[in-house]
RODO-2510 file (C-alpha; in nm, 4 decimals, decimal comma):
residues 383
     n   res          X          Y          Z
     1     x    25,4521    21,9002    26,7982
     2     x    25,5320    21,7169    26,4754
     3     x    25,8763    21,6722    26,3268
     4     x    25,8157    21,9368    26,0586
     5     x    25,7543    22,2209    26,3020
     6     x    25,9594    22,1102    26,6042
     7     x    26,2491    22,3270    26,7162
     8     x    26,5871    22,1487    26,7072
     9     x    26,7071    22,0457    27,0515
    10     x    27,0648    22,1636    27,1161
    11     x    27,2848    22,0702    27,4112
    12     x    27,5643    22,3160    27,4933
    13     x    27,8143    22,1257    27,7049
    14     x    28,1022    22,2869    27,8925
    15     x    28,3073    22,1865    28,1950
    16     x    28,2972    22,5484    28,3155
    17     x    28,0599    22,7772    28,5088
    18     x    27,8653    22,8693    28,1953
    19     x    27,6930    23,1755    28,3417
    20     x    28,0384    23,3369    28,3753
    21     x    28,2052    23,1905    28,0658
    22     x    28,2002    23,4663    27,8035
    23     x    28,2600    23,2441    27,5004
    24     x    28,0021    22,9820    27,5945
    25     x    27,7495    23,2504    27,6866
    26     x    27,7716    23,3833    27,3300
    27     x    27,6656    23,0398    27,2087
    28     x    27,3791    23,0220    27,4566
    29     x    27,2492    23,3697    27,3764
    30     x    27,2648    23,3185    27,0026
    31     x    27,1217    22,9692    26,9723
    32     x    26,8445    23,0228    27,2273
    33     x    26,6727    23,2434    26,9675
    34     x    26,6235    22,9545    26,7238
    35     x    26,6871    22,6290    26,9122
    36     x    26,5618    22,4535    27,2224
    37     x    26,8837    22,5066    27,4178
    38     x    26,9821    22,2948    27,7164
    39     x    27,3061    22,3829    27,8927
    40     x    27,5196    22,1487    28,1000
    41     x    27,8033    22,2812    28,3116
    42     x    27,8980    22,4046    28,6558
    43     x    27,7252    22,6833    28,8465
    44     x    27,3975    22,8634    28,8027
    45     x    27,1842    22,8507    28,4905
    46     x    27,2516    23,1038    28,2165
    47     x    26,9441    23,3240    28,1848
    48     x    26,8796    23,2313    27,8216
    49     x    26,8854    22,8507    27,8391
    50     x    26,5541    22,6670    27,8391
    51     x    26,6978    22,4162    28,0849
    52     x    27,0250    22,3888    28,2768
    53     x    27,1749    22,0630    28,3963
    54     x    27,4145    22,1592    28,6731
    55     x    27,7227    21,9458    28,7274
    56     x    27,7910    21,9259    29,1029
    57     x    28,1047    22,1050    29,2155
    58     x    28,2159    21,7769    29,3714
    59     x    28,2193    21,6083    29,0289
    60     x    28,5563    21,7378    28,9147
    61     x    28,6631    21,7546    28,5515
    62     x    29,0390    21,7444    28,6234
    63     x    29,0767    21,4505    28,8633
    64     x    29,2931    21,2421    28,6316
    65     x    29,4202    20,9194    28,7822
    66     x    29,7970    20,9547    28,7645
    67     x    29,8496    20,5788    28,7820
    68     x    29,6339    20,5243    28,4743
    69     x    29,8178    20,8025    28,2900
    70     x    30,1514    20,6387    28,3729
    71     x    30,0211    20,3078    28,2353
    72     x    29,8895    20,4856    27,9239
    73     x    29,5407    20,3651    28,0111
    74     x    29,3949    20,6813    27,8647
    75     x    29,0479    20,5454    27,7944
    76     x    28,9979    20,4399    28,1557
    77     x    29,1474    20,7673    28,2794
    78     x    28,9036    20,9736    28,0759
    79     x    28,5847    20,7824    28,1520
    80     x    28,6678    20,7844    28,5245
    81     x    28,6856    21,1652    28,5464
    82     x    28,4292    21,2832    28,8001
    83     x    28,2459    21,5199    28,5657
    84     x    28,2398    21,2643    28,2854
    85     x    28,0992    20,9899    28,5099
    86     x    27,8337    21,2235    28,6487
    87     x    27,7277    21,3443    28,3038
    88     x    27,7090    20,9918    28,1627
    89     x    27,4762    20,8987    28,4485
    90     x    27,2583    21,2098    28,4220
    91     x    27,2453    21,3148    28,0560
    92     x    27,0071    21,1153    27,8365
    93     x    27,1420    20,9506    27,5216
    94     x    26,9754    21,0285    27,1902
    95     x    26,7800    21,3211    27,3325
    96     x    26,9583    21,5871    27,1273
    97     x    26,9541    21,6876    26,7626
    98     x    27,2999    21,8402    26,7982
    99     x    27,5600    21,9099    27,0674
   100     x    27,8170    22,1885    27,0964
   101     x    28,1077    22,0426    27,2949
   102     x    28,3290    22,3129    27,4426
   103     x    28,6958    22,2182    27,4677
   104     x    28,8642    21,8875    27,4009
   105     x    28,7618    21,7330    27,7338
   106     x    28,3898    21,7370    27,6567
   107     x    28,4063    21,5903    27,3055
   108     x    28,4281    21,2177    27,3918
   109     x    28,1354    21,2598    27,6308
   110     x    27,9354    21,4489    27,3681
   111     x    27,9941    21,1773    27,1084
   112     x    27,8794    20,9127    27,3570
   113     x    27,5445    21,0927    27,4007
   114     x    27,4390    20,9868    27,0487
   115     x    27,2994    21,3157    26,9191
   116     x    27,0768    21,2300    26,6255
   117     x    27,2576    21,4700    26,3883
   118     x    27,6069    21,5273    26,5249
   119     x    27,8556    21,7148    26,7435
   120     x    28,0314    22,0457    26,6881
   121     x    28,3600    22,0846    26,8792
   122     x    28,4515    22,4375    26,9858
   123     x    28,8168    22,4247    27,0907
   124     x    28,9140    22,7156    27,3152
   125     x    29,2832    22,6217    27,3279
   126     x    29,5302    22,3902    27,1607
   127     x    29,4899    22,1465    27,4474
   128     x    29,7811    21,9100    27,3704
   129     x    30,0253    22,1958    27,4322
   130     x    29,8363    22,3743    27,7078
   131     x    30,1367    22,3677    27,9449
   132     x    30,4132    22,3140    27,6927
   133     x    30,6567    22,5026    27,9182
   134     x    30,6434    22,2254    28,1811
   135     x    30,8603    21,9220    28,1051
   136     x    30,6620    21,6818    28,3261
   137     x    30,3330    21,7899    28,1709
   138     x    30,4699    21,7446    27,8196
   139     x    30,5984    21,3986    27,9054
   140     x    30,2912    21,2659    28,0875
   141     x    29,9813    21,4681    27,9964
   142     x    30,0444    21,5866    27,6407
   143     x    30,0228    21,2294    27,5014
   144     x    29,6872    21,1887    27,6759
   145     x    29,5467    21,5002    27,5076
   146     x    29,6903    21,3908    27,1744
   147     x    29,5079    21,0613    27,2186
   148     x    29,1819    21,2455    27,2935
   149     x    29,2201    21,4507    26,9766
   150     x    29,3072    21,1553    26,7516
   151     x    29,0498    20,9186    26,8976
   152     x    28,7528    21,1483    26,9566
   153     x    28,7864    21,5121    26,8522
   154     x    28,8707    21,4181    26,4938
   155     x    28,5341    21,2356    26,4790
   156     x    28,3234    21,5468    26,5446
   157     x    28,1042    21,6765    26,2638
   158     x    28,2748    22,0177    26,2590
   159     x    28,5172    22,2291    26,4606
   160     x    28,5990    22,5893    26,5511
   161     x    28,8849    22,7430    26,7450
   162     x    29,0024    23,0842    26,8579
   163     x    29,3026    23,1674    26,6369
   164     x    29,4560    23,0762    26,3054
   165     x    29,7742    22,9360    26,4583
   166     x    29,5779    22,6898    26,6691
   167     x    29,3610    22,5891    26,3723
   168     x    29,6648    22,5148    26,1582
   169     x    29,8224    22,3036    26,4321
   170     x    29,5071    22,0941    26,4753
   171     x    29,5172    22,0252    26,1021
   172     x    29,8897    21,9416    26,1018
   173     x    29,8706    21,7095    26,4020
   174     x    29,5244    21,5536    26,3714
   175     x    29,3985    21,6068    26,0185
   176     x    29,1014    21,8378    26,0764
   177     x    29,0956    22,2127    26,0168
   178     x    28,8757    22,4149    26,2548
   179     x    28,7125    22,7315    26,1310
   180     x    28,7954    23,0527    26,3096
   181     x    28,5564    23,1996    26,5672
   182     x    28,7511    23,4704    26,7473
   183     x    28,6821    23,5728    27,1071
   184     x    28,5157    23,8980    27,0066
   185     x    28,3117    24,0997    27,2551
   186     x    27,9467    24,1858    27,1837
   187     x    27,8975    24,5078    26,9902
   188     x    27,8593    24,7945    27,2347
   189     x    27,7281    25,1430    27,1621
   190     x    28,0148    25,3538    27,2938
   191     x    28,2103    25,6460    27,1520
   192     x    28,5796    25,7241    27,1451
   193     x    28,6449    25,9852    27,4114
   194     x    28,8770    26,2816    27,3774
   195     x    29,2464    26,2294    27,4540
   196     x    29,4309    26,4625    27,6873
   197     x    29,7614    26,4550    27,8742
   198     x    29,8482    26,2424    28,0650
   199     x    29,7417    25,9609    27,8327
   200     x    29,5406    25,7028    28,0274
   201     x    29,6466    25,3386    27,9878
   202     x    29,4372    25,0451    28,1105
   203     x    29,4730    24,6682    28,1472
   204     x    29,1979    24,4321    28,2641
   205     x    29,1893    24,0587    28,3229
   206     x    29,3376    23,7904    28,5413
   207     x    29,6321    23,8504    28,7713
   208     x    29,8888    23,5842    28,6839
   209     x    30,2663    23,6108    28,6736
   210     x    30,2692    23,4870    28,3134
   211     x    30,0698    23,7956    28,2082
   212     x    30,3821    24,0159    28,2475
   213     x    30,1983    24,2861    28,4408
   214     x    30,4938    24,4235    28,6363
   215     x    30,6708    24,4902    28,3052
   216     x    30,3853    24,7276    28,2213
   217     x    30,4453    24,9178    28,5459
   218     x    30,8192    24,9300    28,4824
   219     x    30,7565    25,0581    28,1288
   220     x    30,5306    25,3390    28,2513
   221     x    30,7933    25,4403    28,5058
   222     x    31,0633    25,4460    28,2359
   223     x    30,8596    25,6268    27,9691
   224     x    30,9104    25,9946    27,8913
   225     x    30,5429    26,0351    27,7944
   226     x    30,3047    26,1623    28,0652
   227     x    30,0974    25,8515    28,1439
   228     x    29,8686    25,6881    28,3950
   229     x    29,8073    25,3122    28,4155
   230     x    29,5043    25,1479    28,5762
   231     x    29,4612    24,7749    28,6317
   232     x    29,1282    24,5944    28,6851
   233     x    29,2298    24,2457    28,7965
   234     x    29,0849    23,9275    28,9387
   235     x    29,2866    23,7767    29,2222
   236     x    29,3869    23,4517    29,0508
   237     x    29,7285    23,4626    29,2194
   238     x    29,6890    23,6594    29,5448
   239     x    30,0626    23,6586    29,6154
   240     x    30,1419    23,8060    29,2759
   241     x    29,8584    24,0572    29,3098
   242     x    30,0141    24,1756    29,6370
   243     x    30,3516    24,2032    29,4642
   244     x    30,1968    24,4054    29,1820
   245     x    30,0176    24,6370    29,4247
   246     x    30,3448    24,7007    29,6066
   247     x    30,5267    24,7787    29,2812
   248     x    30,2411    25,0016    29,1606
   249     x    30,2548    25,2019    29,4819
   250     x    30,6105    25,3039    29,3901
   251     x    30,5110    25,4596    29,0561
   252     x    30,2968    25,7755    29,0467
   253     x    29,9859    25,7354    28,8341
   254     x    29,9687    25,3541    28,8545
   255     x    29,6587    25,2150    29,0306
   256     x    29,5410    24,8573    29,0899
   257     x    29,1610    24,8277    29,1177
   258     x    28,9365    24,5412    29,2108
   259     x    28,7731    24,3714    28,9109
   260     x    28,4408    24,4922    28,7752
   261     x    28,1676    24,2540    28,6517
   262     x    28,2042    24,1844    28,2816
   263     x    27,8705    24,3502    28,2036
   264     x    28,0219    24,6783    28,3305
   265     x    28,3776    24,6303    28,2022
   266     x    28,3502    24,7983    27,8641
   267     x    28,1835    25,1124    27,9948
   268     x    28,4461    25,1224    28,2727
   269     x    28,7508    25,1010    28,0469
   270     x    28,5906    25,3322    27,7897
   271     x    28,7040    25,6163    28,0199
   272     x    29,0661    25,5414    27,9253
   273     x    29,2688    25,5921    27,6069
   274     x    29,4890    25,2889    27,5378
   275     x    29,4610    24,9232    27,6331
   276     x    29,7999    24,7616    27,6974
   277     x    29,8920    24,3917    27,6868
   278     x    30,2294    24,2244    27,6316
   279     x    30,1963    23,8473    27,6698
   280     x    30,5278    23,6600    27,6416
   281     x    30,5112    23,3366    27,4363
   282     x    30,5840    23,1088    27,7300
   283     x    30,3599    22,8336    27,5898
   284     x    30,2315    22,7371    27,2456
   285     x    29,8883    22,8783    27,3294
   286     x    30,0259    23,2114    27,4501
   287     x    30,2446    23,2324    27,1385
   288     x    29,9308    23,2124    26,9233
   289     x    29,6944    23,3914    27,1629
   290     x    29,4112    23,6034    27,0253
   291     x    29,2369    23,6902    27,3523
   292     x    28,9031    23,8527    27,4222
   293     x    29,0976    24,1336    27,5867
   294     x    29,2026    24,2730    27,2479
   295     x    28,8415    24,2832    27,1307
   296     x    28,7280    24,4328    27,4624
   297     x    28,9669    24,7204    27,3902
   298     x    28,8096    24,7623    27,0450
   299     x    28,4537    24,7676    27,1777
   300     x    28,5617    25,0172    27,4445
   301     x    28,6936    25,2343    27,1564
   302     x    29,0513    25,2346    27,2863
   303     x    29,3810    25,2416    27,1059
   304     x    29,6041    24,9448    27,1802
   305     x    29,9690    24,8779    27,2564
   306     x    30,0595    24,5096    27,2393
   307     x    30,3663    24,2909    27,2349
   308     x    30,4671    24,1134    26,9116
   309     x    30,2150    23,8283    26,9483
   310     x    30,1606    23,6904    26,5982
   311     x    29,7830    23,6663    26,5887
   312     x    29,7209    23,9956    26,7687
   313     x    29,9647    24,1807    26,5421
   314     x    29,7618    24,0761    26,2381
   315     x    29,4464    24,2450    26,3696
   316     x    29,6215    24,5518    26,5083
   317     x    29,7926    24,6158    26,1757
   318     x    29,4972    24,5288    25,9512
   319     x    29,2612    24,7639    26,1352
   320     x    29,5209    25,0268    26,2431
   321     x    29,4230    24,9759    26,6056
   322     x    29,7517    25,0819    26,7631
   323     x    30,1199    25,0000    26,8040
   324     x    30,3289    24,6852    26,8445
   325     x    30,6410    24,6641    27,0603
   326     x    30,9628    24,4962    26,9461
   327     x    30,9699    24,2705    27,2513
   328     x    30,7845    24,1798    27,5689
   329     x    31,0280    24,3398    27,8152
   330     x    30,9779    24,6743    27,9877
   331     x    31,2332    24,8689    27,7761
   332     x    31,0628    24,7535    27,4527
   333     x    30,7222    24,8550    27,5879
   334     x    30,8566    25,1890    27,7139
   335     x    31,0058    25,2652    27,3716
   336     x    30,6574    25,2473    27,2171
   337     x    30,4948    25,4373    27,5033
   338     x    30,7474    25,7148    27,4363
   339     x    30,5907    25,7656    27,0909
   340     x    30,2339    25,8169    27,2156
   341     x    30,0766    26,1577    27,1688
   342     x    29,7180    26,2754    27,2116
   343     x    29,6986    26,3040    26,8325
   344     x    29,8118    25,9525    26,7389
   345     x    29,6124    25,7975    27,0220
   346     x    29,2994    25,9790    26,8989
   347     x    29,3601    25,8234    26,5551
   348     x    29,3905    25,4754    26,7108
   349     x    29,0653    25,5241    26,9003
   350     x    28,8905    25,6331    26,5813
   351     x    29,0152    25,3131    26,4125
   352     x    28,8738    25,1018    26,6944
   353     x    28,5426    25,2799    26,6548
   354     x    28,5430    25,2066    26,2816
   355     x    28,6282    24,8379    26,3374
   356     x    28,3877    24,7748    26,6255
   357     x    28,1158    24,6301    26,4045
   358     x    28,3237    24,3827    26,2062
   359     x    28,5252    24,2810    26,5167
   360     x    28,2163    24,2106    26,7276
   361     x    28,0729    23,8870    26,8608
   362     x    27,7734    23,9275    26,6344
   363     x    27,9960    23,8858    26,3292
   364     x    28,1562    23,5741    26,4776
   365     x    27,8587    23,3722    26,6015
   366     x    27,7622    23,3313    26,2375
   367     x    28,0470    23,0775    26,2110
   368     x    27,8857    22,8624    26,4820
   369     x    27,5438    22,9210    26,3294
   370     x    27,6496    22,7832    25,9916
   371     x    27,8236    22,4840    26,1505
   372     x    27,5301    22,3829    26,3704
   373     x    27,2758    22,4447    26,0938
   374     x    27,4760    22,2117    25,8672
   375     x    27,4742    21,9422    26,1364
   376     x    27,0988    21,9737    26,1929
   377     x    27,0396    21,9645    25,8183
   378     x    27,2475    21,6476    25,7892
   379     x    27,5025    21,8069    25,5599
   380     x    27,8468    21,6452    25,5417
   381     x    28,1161    21,9053    25,5972
   382     x    28,4745    21,8831    25,4660
   383     x    28,7735    21,8389    25,6926
***
């Protein structure tokens, strides 16, 4: 095939199990329609990739040498990571027109692979402040991530990230401004169901103490509104999951379910009325979080009740999706739950239905599409 008619060859690189990584899967599904897509990551091949290069589970991406970090030998520390060493030995240089590097950790590797056109960096977090609540992490690991961003990430051809707060911080600290590609769920043909009493609340996701899940149970117990609350949770912290189950058993109408596969999640939670989430700003990334959970609620045609998280509030208010609490504690959540009625919840659900198209993944992948097309076309993009 000659160069005029050949399909651009695109590597999508992620140190994650790509077949279960919702954000990376959106990239794979979109670009496989127009590009020769090769994926490289852990786990099984995504169905849509033309080829999958599987990183062995034994080649870890987080095995930083603490001695090298202490000595500030960041270059050696990075290039000795198990996943990086394996990929350098097994991924051909110069074989790609463009590369999408997911997260800060993959960008130096992607740049080293000498894509003929360039590298797009999709930054899922503000990595330098990933664990900003831990003093030892801030002292030892944050400077390493700052070095990665200054030395490598700033040299990418273009960038995206998940929320405006993170984008602004990348510009302030490192001089490049990522475009916004929110973690929206794919558009789903669902309808907003009728609301009755008790009003049915739902929360889905990971079970971690930082997610403030017991406060949701306490709020339901304290509320004067007739409510039920159902959780669909993955067992990320089994001890905390057991604690939550025990607390839920004390409150009538609160149920903790096993997780459902993501392909069935939206139709599962569509049976409920209001999605609830109150994420305390324990870290910089949680302060500026704009999670896929919010957009799952929209696609499921639910109303929402959230804590006062800055980025989420913007979307909830702009699209009239639901209500915002004054704080992240149980009394603040209960005060908002007390105001719920079948009538105002029905209005929230109608707003989610109206916003489902614009707040869908299909409207967001266009940001990646423009960025990668510009790289392939050899266009210089502004910082």
